[in-house]
Structures are given as C-alpha cells and as structure tokens.
C-alpha positions, 0 to 999 in steps of 0.5 A: 880471532882466538885469544892466546892462552895466558902464560902462568908463572905458577901453573902448567896447563896440558890440554888433551881430548877435552881434559885439561890438567892444571899442575900447581908448579912450585915444587921447591915450595911443595906447591904452597899457595902464594898470592900469584898462584891463588890468582892464577888458579882462579883465572885459569879455572874461570877461563877453562870453564868458559871454554866449551872444548874443556870437558873436565879440569884435573888439578894436581901438583908438581913434584912430591906434593899436591900443596903444602897450603898457604906459603907464609914464608914472605909474610903474605897471605895468599889472595890478599897481596898483603906483606907485613915486611914490605908496605910498598909491595903492590898486590897481584892482579885481582883474581876473578871471583871463583865460586866452584858451585857456579862452574859448569865444568867438573873439577877433579883433584888428583892429590899426589902427595902432601895436601894440608891446610889450604892445599886440602881446602881447595879440593873440598870445593871441587867435584871429585877428590882422588888421593894416592893411598900414601898421600899425607892429608891434614887440616892443620889450621889449629896447629898454627892457631888459625881458624879453618878457612875457605868454608872447610868446616861447612864443606867437610861436615857435609862430605863426611859427617859432622863428627868425623869433620870436627875430629879432623878439624880440631885435632889437625892430625895428619891422615893418609889417602887410604884413611880419607877413602875409608871415612868418605 
C-alpha cells in the first residue's frame, strides 16, 4: 500500500529521476505566501524529505516571480491563520514543524524573478540559491515598518558577512541576481 500524494491548492510537484520540482503556484499574486501556501510548502518538504526516492528538492515560482513575500491582502499573516477582518475564520491545518537544518534532502531555490521579504527569507534557509541575473531581490521589511523574520538577520550575516547583511536588511533596497552572486 502506497499512500497517495496529497493535492495542493498552491503548489505543483513534478517528480523526475530523483529530482522533485516544487513550484509555488499563485502567479496572479506573484506567489505571495498566504497561510495555505505556508502550510502546504512545509507539508510538501516534510513529505519529500521522508521519501528516499527524492534525492533533491528544487523550489521555484510560477509566472514572473519566485515570491513577492507575505500576502497581506486579506489581513492574514502567513502561517498563523489570523485574519483581522474575520474573527470567525478558522485557521488552516497546522503545518508540520519545518527546521531546514534537520532535513536530509538538499533544497535548491531556483529564483526565477522577484523574490522579496519572506520570498527571499525562505531560500536563505535552503542549501543552494540560484537566481536569474535579472531577478529582483530584496529584504524589504524595513520599508513596511517590520523587523526581518525567519532568522533573516542571523542567516544572511553568516552567508555574506555582517556588514553586507546589515546594509541589505536596513536599507531594504532591491538588488539583482547578478549583484547577489557578486556579494555571495
């Protein structure tokens, strides 16, 4: 008996020769993370990590963006199910606890376009990040009056050094995939 793969509302999965491509699939919203996508991505990665036939996971985005970050259009904060407009709304199913440093399967972020905020923080947690030269990247939290989440400050400073990390995190400026490669 083999359990059927779940059907996801916000993700597409393609399995070929040990490689599973997970596509964030909300192109009309530039793949912005809503509570459903946050829960589904955690579930998919946990399931794929448990599957010995999966040798690597590649995450990319449908359409012109990898991810525009958190979807704030409905008042929801991704991962919480909280909605300031509807106190009766029930939260999405709980996502499994996802600690990327505990995964056995490598994850590659294939950043095909815009990746900002939460849409760039997720790839920091993964093993390899490959961005198109003309990708638009940014840690835009400060532009929204927010503190960087997802350990972005800690992770980014270890990847590119404290000075470069602080400059990107505090200015919130947009930079290209080419510049990202130059700074590491």
